[in-house]
C-alpha positions as a Markdown table, in Angstrom:
| # | Residue | x | y | z |
|---|---|---|---|---|
| 1 | Met | 135.9 | 137.1 | 162.6 |
| 2 | Lys | 136.6 | 138.6 | 166.0 |
| 3 | Ala | 134.8 | 141.7 | 167.1 |
| 4 | Ser | 136.9 | 144.9 | 167.2 |
| 5 | Arg | 136.8 | 148.3 | 168.7 |
| 6 | Ile | 137.7 | 151.4 | 166.9 |
| 7 | Val | 139.0 | 154.3 | 169.0 |
| 8 | Leu | 139.3 | 157.9 | 167.6 |
| 9 | Ile | 142.4 | 159.5 | 169.1 |
| 10 | Ala | 142.4 | 163.3 | 169.0 |
| 11 | Phe | 145.8 | 164.9 | 169.0 |
| 12 | Ala | 147.0 | 168.3 | 169.9 |
| 13 | Thr | 147.0 | 170.8 | 167.0 |
| 14 | Asn | 148.1 | 174.3 | 166.6 |
| 15 | Met | 147.4 | 177.1 | 164.1 |
| 16 | Met | 149.6 | 175.3 | 161.5 |
| 17 | Ala | 147.2 | 172.4 | 161.3 |
| 18 | Gly | 144.7 | 174.6 | 159.5 |
| 19 | Ala | 147.1 | 175.1 | 156.6 |
| 20 | Ala | 147.5 | 171.4 | 156.3 |
| 21 | Leu | 143.9 | 170.7 | 155.4 |
| 22 | Ala | 143.2 | 170.2 | 151.7 |
| 23 | Asp | 140.6 | 172.4 | 150.0 |
| 24 | Pro | 137.2 | 170.8 | 149.7 |
| 25 | Pro | 136.4 | 169.2 | 146.3 |
| 26 | Thr | 134.7 | 171.4 | 143.7 |
| 27 | Gly | 131.0 | 171.5 | 144.3 |
| 28 | Ser | 131.2 | 170.5 | 147.9 |
| 29 | Arg | 130.6 | 172.8 | 150.8 |
| 30 | Leu | 132.7 | 170.8 | 153.3 |
| 31 | Gly | 134.3 | 167.9 | 151.5 |
| 32 | Asp | 136.6 | 165.4 | 153.3 |
| 33 | His | 140.0 | 166.7 | 154.1 |
| 34 | Arg | 141.3 | 163.5 | 155.6 |
| 35 | Arg | 144.2 | 161.9 | 153.9 |
| 36 | Pro | 145.8 | 158.4 | 154.5 |
| 37 | Gly | 148.6 | 158.4 | 157.0 |
| 38 | Pro | 152.0 | 156.7 | 156.4 |
| 39 | Thr | 152.2 | 152.9 | 156.2 |
| 40 | Leu | 153.7 | 151.6 | 159.4 |
| 41 | Thr | 155.8 | 148.6 | 160.0 |
| 42 | Ala | 154.3 | 145.8 | 162.1 |
| 43 | Arg | 156.6 | 146.9 | 165.0 |
| 44 | Asp | 155.5 | 150.5 | 164.7 |
| 45 | Gln | 151.8 | 149.5 | 164.7 |
| 46 | Ala | 152.3 | 147.3 | 167.7 |
| 47 | Glu | 154.2 | 149.9 | 169.7 |
| 48 | Gly | 151.8 | 152.6 | 168.7 |
| 49 | Ala | 148.8 | 150.6 | 169.7 |
| 50 | Lys | 150.4 | 149.8 | 173.1 |
| 51 | Arg | 150.9 | 153.5 | 173.7 |
| 52 | Met | 147.4 | 154.4 | 172.8 |
| 53 | Ala | 146.0 | 151.7 | 175.1 |
| 54 | Glu | 148.2 | 153.2 | 177.9 |
| 55 | Cys | 146.7 | 156.6 | 177.1 |
| 56 | Leu | 143.2 | 155.1 | 177.3 |
| 57 | Tyr | 143.9 | 153.5 | 180.7 |
| 58 | Asn | 145.6 | 156.5 | 182.1 |
| 59 | Arg | 143.0 | 159.0 | 181.1 |
| 60 | Lys | 139.9 | 156.8 | 181.7 |
| 61 | Thr | 141.2 | 154.5 | 184.5 |
| 62 | Glu | 137.9 | 153.9 | 186.1 |
| 63 | Leu | 136.2 | 152.9 | 182.8 |
| 64 | Ala | 139.1 | 150.7 | 181.8 |
| 65 | Arg | 139.0 | 148.8 | 185.1 |
| 66 | Gln | 135.2 | 148.5 | 184.8 |
| 67 | Ala | 135.6 | 146.9 | 181.4 |
| 68 | Leu | 138.3 | 144.5 | 182.6 |
| 69 | Leu | 136.6 | 143.6 | 185.9 |
| 70 | Ala | 133.0 | 143.4 | 184.6 |
| 71 | Ser | 131.1 | 140.3 | 185.7 |
| 72 | Thr | 129.0 | 140.0 | 182.6 |
| 73 | Lys | 129.6 | 140.5 | 178.9 |
| 74 | Leu | 126.8 | 143.1 | 178.8 |
| 75 | Ser | 128.4 | 145.3 | 181.5 |
| 76 | Ala | 131.9 | 144.8 | 179.9 |
| 77 | Asp | 130.7 | 146.0 | 176.5 |
| 78 | Ala | 128.9 | 149.0 | 178.1 |
| 79 | Ala | 132.1 | 150.1 | 179.9 |
| 80 | Thr | 134.2 | 149.5 | 176.8 |
| 81 | Asn | 131.9 | 151.5 | 174.6 |
| 82 | Lys | 132.2 | 154.5 | 176.9 |
| 83 | Leu | 136.0 | 154.0 | 177.1 |
| 84 | Met | 136.4 | 154.1 | 173.4 |
| 85 | Gly | 135.1 | 157.6 | 172.9 |
| 86 | Asn | 137.3 | 160.6 | 171.9 |
| 87 | Val | 140.4 | 160.8 | 174.0 |
| 88 | Gln | 142.9 | 163.6 | 174.1 |
| 89 | Cys | 146.3 | 161.9 | 173.7 |
| 90 | Phe | 148.8 | 164.7 | 173.5 |
| 91 | Gly | 152.2 | 163.6 | 172.2 |
| 92 | Ala | 150.8 | 160.2 | 171.2 |
| 93 | Glu | 152.9 | 158.0 | 169.0 |
| 94 | Phe | 153.1 | 158.8 | 165.3 |
| 95 | Ser | 151.5 | 162.2 | 165.5 |
| 96 | Asn | 152.7 | 165.6 | 164.6 |
| 97 | Asp | 151.5 | 169.1 | 164.1 |
| 98 | Met | 149.8 | 168.2 | 160.9 |
| 99 | Val | 147.6 | 165.4 | 162.4 |
| 100 | Glu | 144.1 | 166.0 | 163.6 |
| 101 | Glu | 143.1 | 162.5 | 164.4 |
| 102 | Arg | 144.0 | 158.9 | 164.0 |
| 103 | Arg | 141.8 | 155.8 | 163.9 |
| 104 | Val | 143.0 | 152.6 | 165.4 |
| 105 | Asp | 141.3 | 149.2 | 165.1 |
| 106 | Phe | 141.7 | 147.0 | 168.2 |
| 107 | Pro | 140.5 | 143.4 | 168.3 |
| 108 | Thr | 138.6 | 143.2 | 171.6 |
| 109 | Asp | 140.8 | 140.5 | 173.1 |
| 110 | Ile | 144.0 | 142.4 | 172.3 |
| 111 | Leu | 142.6 | 145.7 | 173.6 |
| 112 | Arg | 141.8 | 144.0 | 176.9 |
| 113 | Gly | 145.3 | 142.7 | 177.1 |
| 114 | Met | 146.9 | 146.1 | 176.4 |
| 115 | Leu | 144.7 | 147.7 | 179.0 |
| 116 | Ala | 145.7 | 145.0 | 181.4 |
| 117 | Glu | 149.4 | 145.7 | 180.7 |
| 118 | Ala | 148.8 | 149.4 | 181.5 |
| 119 | Gly | 147.1 | 148.4 | 184.7 |
| 120 | Leu | 149.9 | 146.1 | 185.7 |
| 121 | Asp | 152.4 | 148.9 | 185.0 |
| 122 | Arg | 150.5 | 151.1 | 187.4 |
| 123 | Ala | 150.6 | 148.4 | 190.1 |
| 124 | Arg | 154.2 | 147.3 | 189.8 |
| 125 | Asp | 154.8 | 147.1 | 193.5 |
| 126 | Gln | 151.8 | 144.9 | 194.1 |
| 127 | Val | 152.2 | 142.6 | 191.1 |
| 128 | Ser | 156.0 | 142.1 | 191.7 |
| 129 | Val | 155.3 | 140.3 | 195.0 |
| 130 | Leu | 152.9 | 137.8 | 193.6 |
| 131 | Gln | 154.2 | 134.3 | 194.3 |
| 132 | Pro | 153.9 | 131.1 | 192.2 |
| 133 | Gln | 151.0 | 128.9 | 193.0 |
| 134 | Pro | 151.0 | 125.1 | 192.7 |
| 135 | Leu | 149.8 | 123.7 | 189.4 |
| 136 | Gln | 146.0 | 122.8 | 189.5 |
| 137 | Gln | 144.1 | 120.3 | 187.5 |
| 138 | Ile | 141.3 | 122.7 | 186.6 |
| 139 | Tyr | 141.3 | 126.5 | 186.2 |
| 140 | Gln | 137.9 | 128.0 | 186.3 |
| 141 | Arg | 137.4 | 131.8 | 186.4 |
| 142 | Asp | 134.3 | 133.9 | 186.1 |
| 143 | Trp | 136.1 | 136.4 | 183.9 |
| 144 | Tyr | 136.5 | 134.0 | 181.0 |
| 145 | Ala | 132.9 | 134.8 | 180.0 |
| 146 | Val | 133.7 | 138.4 | 179.1 |
| 147 | Thr | 137.1 | 138.3 | 177.3 |
| 148 | Gly | 135.9 | 137.1 | 173.8 |
| 149 | Arg | 138.7 | 134.5 | 173.7 |
| 150 | His | 138.4 | 130.7 | 173.4 |
| 151 | Val | 138.1 | 129.3 | 176.9 |
| 152 | Ser | 141.2 | 127.1 | 176.4 |
| 153 | Val | 143.4 | 130.2 | 175.9 |
| 154 | Asp | 142.1 | 131.9 | 179.0 |
| 155 | Glu | 142.5 | 128.7 | 181.0 |
| 156 | Met | 146.1 | 128.5 | 179.9 |
| 157 | Gly | 146.7 | 132.1 | 180.7 |
| 158 | Ala | 145.3 | 131.8 | 184.2 |
| 159 | Cys | 147.5 | 128.7 | 184.8 |
| 160 | Val | 150.6 | 130.5 | 183.6 |
| 161 | Ala | 149.8 | 133.6 | 185.6 |
| 162 | Asp | 149.3 | 131.4 | 188.7 |
| 163 | Thr | 152.4 | 129.3 | 188.3 |
| 164 | Asn | 154.9 | 131.9 | 186.8 |
| 165 | Pro | 153.7 | 135.4 | 187.6 |
| 166 | Ala | 157.2 | 136.8 | 187.3 |
| 167 | Gly | 157.5 | 135.4 | 183.8 |
| 168 | Val | 154.3 | 137.0 | 182.6 |
| 169 | Leu | 155.2 | 140.3 | 184.2 |
| 170 | Ala | 158.6 | 140.2 | 182.4 |
| 171 | Leu | 156.7 | 139.7 | 179.1 |
| 172 | Thr | 154.5 | 142.7 | 179.7 |
| 173 | Arg | 157.5 | 144.9 | 180.2 |
| 174 | Thr | 159.0 | 144.2 | 176.8 |
| 175 | Gln | 158.3 | 146.0 | 173.6 |
| 176 | Pro | 156.1 | 144.1 | 171.1 |
| 177 | Thr | 157.9 | 142.2 | 168.4 |
| 178 | Ser | 161.3 | 142.9 | 170.1 |
| 179 | Thr | 164.1 | 140.4 | 170.8 |
| 180 | Asp | 163.3 | 141.0 | 174.5 |
| 181 | Glu | 159.7 | 139.8 | 173.8 |
| 182 | Asn | 161.1 | 136.7 | 172.1 |
| 183 | Ala | 163.2 | 135.9 | 175.1 |
| 184 | Ala | 160.3 | 136.4 | 177.5 |
| 185 | Phe | 158.1 | 134.1 | 175.5 |
| 186 | Gly | 161.0 | 131.6 | 175.4 |
| 187 | Gly | 161.1 | 131.7 | 179.2 |
| 188 | Leu | 157.4 | 130.7 | 179.4 |
| 189 | Met | 157.5 | 127.8 | 177.0 |
| 190 | Asp | 157.7 | 125.2 | 179.8 |
| 191 | Asn | 154.7 | 126.8 | 181.4 |
| 192 | Phe | 152.8 | 126.6 | 178.1 |
| 193 | Gly | 153.4 | 122.9 | 177.9 |
| 194 | Lys | 152.3 | 122.2 | 181.4 |
| 195 | Cys | 149.2 | 124.6 | 181.3 |
| 196 | Leu | 147.7 | 123.8 | 178.0 |
| 197 | Arg | 144.7 | 121.4 | 178.4 |
| 198 | Ala | 145.5 | 117.9 | 177.2 |
| 199 | Gly | 144.3 | 117.3 | 173.6 |
| 200 | Val | 144.0 | 121.0 | 172.9 |
| 201 | Lys | 146.0 | 122.7 | 170.1 |
| 202 | Leu | 146.9 | 126.3 | 170.9 |
| 203 | Gln | 145.7 | 128.5 | 168.1 |
| 204 | Ala | 146.5 | 132.1 | 169.0 |
| 205 | Ser | 148.8 | 134.7 | 167.4 |
| 206 | Arg | 151.7 | 136.1 | 169.5 |
| 207 | Pro | 149.8 | 139.4 | 170.2 |
| 208 | Ala | 146.7 | 137.5 | 171.2 |
| 209 | Leu | 148.7 | 135.1 | 173.5 |
| 210 | Arg | 150.5 | 138.1 | 175.1 |
| 211 | Ala | 147.1 | 139.8 | 175.7 |
| 212 | Ala | 145.7 | 136.6 | 177.3 |
| 213 | Leu | 148.6 | 136.3 | 179.6 |
| 214 | Ala | 148.6 | 140.0 | 180.6 |
| 215 | Glu | 144.9 | 139.9 | 181.4 |
| 216 | Ala | 145.2 | 136.7 | 183.4 |
| 217 | Leu | 147.9 | 138.3 | 185.6 |
| 218 | Phe | 145.7 | 141.5 | 185.9 |
| 219 | Gln | 142.8 | 139.4 | 187.0 |
| 220 | Arg | 144.9 | 137.4 | 189.4 |
| 221 | Leu | 145.9 | 140.7 | 191.0 |
| 222 | Asn | 142.5 | 142.4 | 191.0 |
| 223 | Ala | 140.0 | 139.6 | 191.1 |
| 224 | Pro | 141.7 | 136.7 | 192.8 |
| 225 | Thr | 140.0 | 133.3 | 193.4 |
| 226 | Pro | 139.0 | 132.4 | 196.9 |
| 227 | Ala | 142.0 | 130.1 | 197.2 |
| 228 | Gln | 144.4 | 132.8 | 196.1 |
| 229 | Ser | 142.9 | 135.2 | 198.6 |
| 230 | Val | 143.4 | 132.8 | 201.4 |
| 231 | Glu | 147.0 | 132.2 | 200.3 |
| 232 | Ala | 147.7 | 135.9 | 200.1 |
| 233 | Ala | 146.3 | 136.4 | 203.6 |
| 234 | Lys | 148.8 | 133.9 | 205.0 |
| 235 | Arg | 151.8 | 135.8 | 203.8 |
């Protein structure tokens, strides 16, 4: 089972929120006034999680970048633990005046991908000018060690981000589970075939694959390999 991170999102409340709290059980001084929220569709869950990740990145940008660009798993985990503290997300998705807080469970690899998407959105001008690189036989990156993914998934992600950055960027700009997302994945199928290591069967859900691609593009932009840095200097 993959490790996950749980973030407690605190929402704006007003005086009406106090009336929404249930009375404590008899015999209890405080009790537990929390009640289950509504059951959300898969699309609503994906879109809500994306918005919450955007909130995390926008409100704790430095910590989010530290987590993504850490050189060791230990430092990545330390930054992520600080990042996942209470965050004020006013107007966050699926909240209202009756909501005090919401708990969201993020698998670590998907959280990293969502944070990467937020970072790419903040750097649209820089990422939109990234050019395709020639296909390489081997893709080795230091950041594979901190993602929590199987190395073959990160290798493929790095290859696709190198050879078709515009396609990955287009994917990150779609809403999860949408027809636009389906079309964006379809546009990357040829890259998947070329980039997947021979003899390796890709075993990743669509959200996990999207996260891997987003992080690979974020890493290319923010932590380029020496060869990429030289190529960028020539342009």
